[in-house]
N, C-alpha and C positions, 0 to 999 in steps of 0.2 A: 442498595443494589436494585437495579431495574427489574420490573416484573413484566415487561412488554412481551406479549405472546404472539401477536400478529406480525407477519413479515413486514419489514420496513422497506420502502421503495429504494432501488439502487441509487437514484440521484440524491435522495435524502441522506443515505449513508455517506456518499461522497461529500456532501456539504457539511455533515457533522464532523468529518475528518478535517475539513478546511477550517471550520469554526474552532475546533480544538487547537490547531496550530496557532491561530490568531489569539485565542484566549491565553495560551501559554506565554506568548510574546507579551501580552498585556500584563500578565501576572508578574513576569520578570521585571517589568517597568514600574511595578508597585501599584498598578491599577486594580482596585478591588471590586468595582462594579462597572457594568457596561449596559447601556440601553440597546434595545433591538435595532433601532435605526442607525446607531453607531456601528454595530456589528454588521448590519446590512451594507452600509456604505463602504466598509472595508472589503466587501466581497462583490460589490457591483450588483446587488439584488435588492429587493424591497424588504422593509421591516415586516410586512405581512408574511413574506416567505420564511423569514427567520422564526417568527412566532409560530407559524404553522408547523415547521420542522420540529421545534421544541415541544409543542403541544402533542405532536404525533408520538414522541417518545415518553410522554407523560411528565415533562418538566414544567414546573410553574415557579414564579418568583414574585418578589415584591416589585410591582411596576413603578412605585414611587422612587425607588433607589436603583432600579435596573437589575440585571442579573448579577448574582454573586459570582465572580469569575472563577474562584477556586472550586466552589460547589458545582458549578456547571461543568468545569473540566472533569471533575470526578464522576459526575453523572454520565457524561458522554463516554468516559472510559468504561463505565459499567455496561454501556450499550455495545461499544465496539470490540471490547476485549473480554476474554475469559479471565477468571481469577488468577490463573497461573500464566507465566510468560510463555508465548508460543515460540517454538524453535523453528527456524527457517534455514534451508540449505540453498546454496547457489550452485547451479549446474553449469559450469563453464567459467573459469577464472581468467579470462582475457581482460583487455582494458575495460570493457563494459561491465563484466562481473565484478571487477575490483572497484570500479566507480560506484556501482550499486551497493556493494558491501560498505564502502566508506560512508556513503550517504545515509543509509538506513541505520547503521549502528551509531551514528552521531546524533540521532534523534531520540527524544524522550518517548519511546513507544514501548508497549507491552509485548512487542514481537522482537525477536533477536536473531540475527544470522549467526548460527553457531557452527556451521560446517560448510565446506566448499568441496567441489569435485571438478576434476579436469582429466582430459585424456593424455595430457602431457606428462611424461615421466619426470621432466624437470620441475614441475609444480607439485605433483603428487608426493606426499610424504613430507612436505614442508609447510611452514606457517606463512600465510599471506594475509596482510591486513589484520594481523593478530587472530586469524581464524585458521584452524587446521585444514589442510587441503588433502583430500584422499583421491586415489585413482577412481575413476568413474565406474570401474568394474566392481568396486566394493560398495556401490550405492545402497543396495537394499539392506545389507547388514549394518552399515553405519547409521542409516535412517532409523532402523529398529532400536539400535543401542542408545541413540541420543534423543529419542522421542520427538523426532522431527515431523511436523504435520504439513508444512508448506514448502514448496520448492520454487525458486526463481530460475527460469531457463534463460541463459545468456550464451548458449552455444552457437556456433555457426549454423545458419538455417538448414544447411544440407545435412547436418547431423541430428537435429532436434527430434525428428519423427521416430528414429530408432530407439529412443529412450522412453517412449510412451509406456511400453509394457513394464519396464522396471519401476516406473513411477507408480503404476497401478499395483504391481505386486508388493511394493514397499508400504502400501497403505496410506499414501499421501492424500490429504484431504483438500488441498488447495494448490493451484498452479498459476503463477504469473509468468506469462510467456513473452519474452522480449525479442523473439525472432520474427522474421517476416513470413513464416509459415504458420497459419492458424493450426492449433492443436485441439483435438476433441477427445473427451474422456467419458467414461460411463457416468450415469447419474450418480450423484453422491460426491463427485469431485468438482469443486468450484474452479472454473477456469476464466482467466482474464487474459485475452490476447492483446498485446500492446505493441503494435508495429510502429516504431519510431519513424521509419522512412515515410510511411503513408501519412502520418500525422504532420511531419515536416512539409511534405509536398502539399498537403491541404492548406497549411498556413501560407506557404509560398504562393499558391494559387490565389488566395484572397488578397494577399499583398499586391500581386500583379494586377488583379482586377481593380483594386482601389487606385493604383497608380494610373491605370488606363483611363479610369473615370475622371481622375483629376486633370489628366492631359486633354480631355475632350473640350 
């Protein structure tokens, strides 16, 4: 188990998650060791960056053989996850909420979507994607009963803001917001606002710019 005490930069955490997925894929293919330059090439970064990230979390390895894939996976797990599985709820089980649930619960993560909420009477009280779906009015009591610490918001943007107070009252510690409306919470609640439309428009802009440059 890691004994890292100082905060790890956000970008490093993101890369560690990416390394982990690559290492799991390597492990499934029977690859037991990987060098930093190979791992770096898979992620479009330098070997120096990979070594710097791993040194930052206190990981060292036999440079002659490369990094032991299984040991490194376990070490990164000790950095990213708590010892117990974290329970996650999805707020809004429309097409996006169901896609998110299907995706995350198919991955080998120590976080698990265990409950869903929706305003629709047709969905509440039923099982969707093998997850029990509750009416959103029961959010606080269900969160408390199921030890849920993270919520993913995939509600319509016009509805998201009104559920900030229930999220605070329920003791949620982390929020991943997929709506187009940024949400702010008191200190102590980690928030990641992920606006898919803005990100897609950014990609589209750079594609357009590249095409215009090529046509000049």
